N, C-alpha and C positions, 0 to 999 in steps of 0.2 A: 418404425415407417418413417421415412422419408422422405413428408411434405415439398420440399425446394428442388427434387429429382434432381439431386446434386451425388458425383460418382463423392466413395471416402475420401478418396485424395483433396478432391473441390470440396469438400467439406471443412478437411483438414487446413488449406490453404486461407478458405475464410474464416474459421475460427479463428487462425495464427495472426490473420490481418488484423482481426477485430481488438483483439487480444493488444497489439502494438497500438492499435488507437487509442485504445484506454490505457495506456504505459504512457503515451506521448500527453497525456491529460496531466497524469499526477505526475509526471517529473519532472515539469517544470515548476509545478508546487513544490517539490523535492529540492530543487535546484535552488530556489529562492528561499526555501529555509534555512540551507545548508550555507549559501550568501551570506546570510542574515548573520546567522551565528559567526561563519569564521568574523566577521565586521566586528563585534563583540569585545574580543579580547583585545581589539587596538584602539578600543573607546578610551578616555581619562577615565573614565567612572567604574569601569571594569576591575582597576585595583582595588575599592571602596567592599568589592561583592568578597563575604565570607566564607568558610569552609565550604559548607553545604550548598552556597550556590556557585561557588566554582564546581562542585562536583557534579551537581545537576548542568552544569552550563556543558562539562565535558563528556559525560552522559550521554545528552542531546546531541551532542556535535558528531561523536560516535553513531547514534542510532540514525541521524540522517545522512550519516558516511551509509553504512549500513543499505539503508532504504534506497540510494544512488542506486548501489551496484546490483541490488538485488532487481531493482526495475530497467536497469541497462541489460544484465544478464540473456533475457532473451535474445537484444540483438547477437550477443556474442556467441548464442548458442547457435543461430543462426548460419552463425560466419562457419563455427567451427563444423556445420552439420550437411551445411550446403550441397544438395546435388548425391547425399548417400542415402536418400530412402527413408528418412526417418523421421518425417514430419510429424506422423501421430506422438514420436515420442516425444517432439520438439514441443510441440501445442500443449501436452501432460505436463512437462516438467515445467515449463514459459508460466500456464497456468498456476501453478503450484509457487513457484518462485515470486509470481506477481501477488497473491495471495500473503504468501508470509509480509511480503514487500509494503502489503498495507497496513499489515498488524505491527512493525518496526516503527512505519509512518504518522499510526497514531498515536504510538508511545513515544517519536520524537515531537510531535505535536505538541503532547500532554506535556514533557519536558519541556519547551521552549516556552508555551505558556505558565508553566508551574516559575520559569527564572523569571521573566518578567513581571507577572502580578505580582511575585515574591520581592523584586526588588520596588516595587511601585508603592504596595499596598503591604505587607508585611506578608509572613510565611502562615500565617492561619489562612489567609486570605487564597494565596498561592494554592497551596494545597485544594481547598475547596473547590476552585475556581478550573484546577489542572483534572481533580476526580470528574468533573460536570465534561468537561472535553474529552476524557476518556470513556466515560459515561455515552457521551453523542454520535462518536467514534463507532462505540460497539453498537447502539441502535441504527443508527444509519446503517453502515457499513456492513453489521450480521446480521441483527433481526429484523429488519424491515425485509432487506432483501431471502429471508428464510420464512418470513410470514407471506410473502409475493410469489412465493415458488410455490409454498401450499396451496395458494388458492388458484394459479394459472390453472388455466387450460390442459388435461391431460397431467395432471398432477396426482389421479388417483392411479392413473396407466402406468405412468412412471415410477410411481413408488408398486405397484406389481408386476417392475420388469417387463412390460409390454412395449412400453415404447422408448426408444434413448433420448438420450437428456442433449445431445446435441445440437 
């Protein structure tokens, strides 16, 4: 049932526009994290990092790059598929890429916090705080939406397959 009275193509256009707005918000944070990580290697204190900290740094840097790639992929896909009649495919693929991007971003944020807290307060504190960050990302980005989705109006009808989720 389409309460908005829009055609499937109009719905796909709206969904893609909404997804791009979401990605723009996240992408700025990813870019800031990536820039922060890039500058770390050129600080005086970087030479003092131990092997684990350097490994954490490189892993986190690479995770930030992957997140940036995933969050820019919808724009690249749009360019490649422009006027090809593939809007539904574009929306579905972009949505999956953004979801994967959020998972990778959660790991990058966790790694960045692990590195900084490890350097400042020690390994045990770094691990504890990083674990808390990962749990918080999962709680806010996965568990909260799932809980809200179950309580949303029409959730029972959607589960029974009577109402589309768009």
